[in-house]
C-alpha positions in Angstrom: 82.8 97.4 99.5 83.5 97.5 103.2 86.8 98.2 104.8 86.9 94.5 106.0 86.6 93.2 102.4 89.4 95.5 101.3 91.5 94.2 104.2 90.8 90.6 103.2 91.7 91.4 99.6 94.9 93.0 100.9 95.8 89.9 102.9 95.1 87.7 99.9 97.3 89.7 97.6 100.0 90.0 100.3 100.2 86.2 100.4 100.8 86.2 96.7 103.6 88.7 97.2 105.4 86.1 99.3 104.7 83.3 96.9 105.5 85.1 93.7 108.5 86.9 95.3 110.0 83.7 96.6 109.7 82.1 93.1 111.1 85.2 91.4 113.9 86.1 93.8 115.9 82.9 93.1 119.4 83.8 91.9 118.9 87.5 91.6 119.7 90.5 93.8 116.9 91.0 96.2 117.4 94.8 96.1 117.2 94.8 92.3 114.0 92.7 92.5 112.5 95.3 94.9 113.5 98.1 92.6 111.7 96.4 89.6 108.7 95.6 91.8 108.5 99.2 92.9 108.7 100.5 89.3 105.8 98.3 88.4 103.8 99.5 91.4 104.6 103.1 90.5 103.2 102.7 87.0 100.2 100.7 88.2 99.3 103.2 91.0 99.7 106.2 88.7 97.5 104.6 86.1 94.8 104.2 88.7 95.1 107.8 89.9 95.0 109.1 86.3 91.9 107.0 85.6 90.3 108.3 88.8 91.2 111.8 87.9 92.4 112.7 91.4 95.9 114.2 90.6 94.5 117.7 91.2 94.3 116.9 94.9 98.1 117.0 95.2 98.3 120.8 95.3 95.9 120.8 98.3 98.1 118.6 100.5 99.6 120.2 103.6 103.2 120.0 104.5 102.2 117.7 107.3 100.6 115.3 104.8 103.6 115.3 102.6 106.0 114.6 105.4 104.0 111.6 106.7 103.3 110.2 103.2 107.1 110.4 102.5 107.9 108.8 105.9 105.4 106.1 105.1 107.0 105.5 101.7 110.4 105.2 103.3 109.1 102.7 105.8 107.5 100.8 103.0 110.7 100.7 101.0 112.7 99.5 104.0 110.1 96.9 104.8 110.2 95.6 101.2 114.0 95.5 101.1 114.2 93.5 104.3 111.3 91.3 103.3 112.8 90.3 100.0 116.2 89.6 101.6 114.5 87.4 104.2 112.5 85.6 101.4 115.7 85.0 99.5 117.4 83.5 102.5 114.4 81.7 104.2 111.3 79.8 103.6 108.3 81.9 102.6 106.1 79.9 105.0 108.3 81.1 107.9 109.2 84.6 106.6 105.7 85.8 105.9 104.4 85.0 109.4 107.3 86.9 111.0 106.5 89.8 108.8 102.9 89.7 110.2 104.3 90.7 113.6 103.5 94.1 112.2 99.9 93.4 113.4 101.0 93.3 117.0 103.5 96.1 116.6 100.8 98.3 114.9 98.5 97.8 117.9 101.2 99.0 120.2 102.4 101.9 118.1 98.8 103.0 117.5 98.4 103.3 121.2 101.7 105.2 121.7 101.5 107.6 118.6 97.8 107.8 117.7 96.3 107.5 121.2 94.1 104.5 120.0 92.9 102.4 122.9 93.1 98.7 121.9 90.0 96.6 122.6 90.2 93.3 124.3 89.8 91.8 120.8 92.9 93.8 119.6 95.0 92.6 122.6 93.9 89.0 122.4 94.3 88.9 118.6 97.7 90.6 118.8 98.8 88.0 121.4 97.5 85.2 119.1 99.5 86.6 116.2 102.6 86.7 118.3 101.9 83.1 119.5 101.2 82.0 115.9 104.5 83.5 114.8 106.4 81.8 117.6 104.8 78.4 116.8 105.3 78.8 113.1 109.0 79.6 113.5 110.0 77.4 116.4 107.8 74.3 116.4 109.0 71.7 113.9 
């Protein structure tokens, strides 16, 4: 499979996160829901790693890798906590697009921190994402 197909599958399953999460979050603590969700993901991810047989790679990781994987995990956790709280309070069809502002923010942060030069397609696409979010949120 290509990276693009994986990205499409990611988008599809991310949309199910919003739908299933919105249905499941009703009347429960959003933080507890994230904790349960995370526990399921932990078991699921470790099952895949064990089937792949790649656990031996852990001892080869550098301090740099560990630091940034942990920072990424913390960012993921914060993102999920805020996302579920927003889903609990708002409409999934409005919360999910705002969450996708991460596309435009990633283009900017990749330039600043990774030195990636955005293409015209990145810039125009990022602007369309921002415009789409604004339309989704503010146009009735």
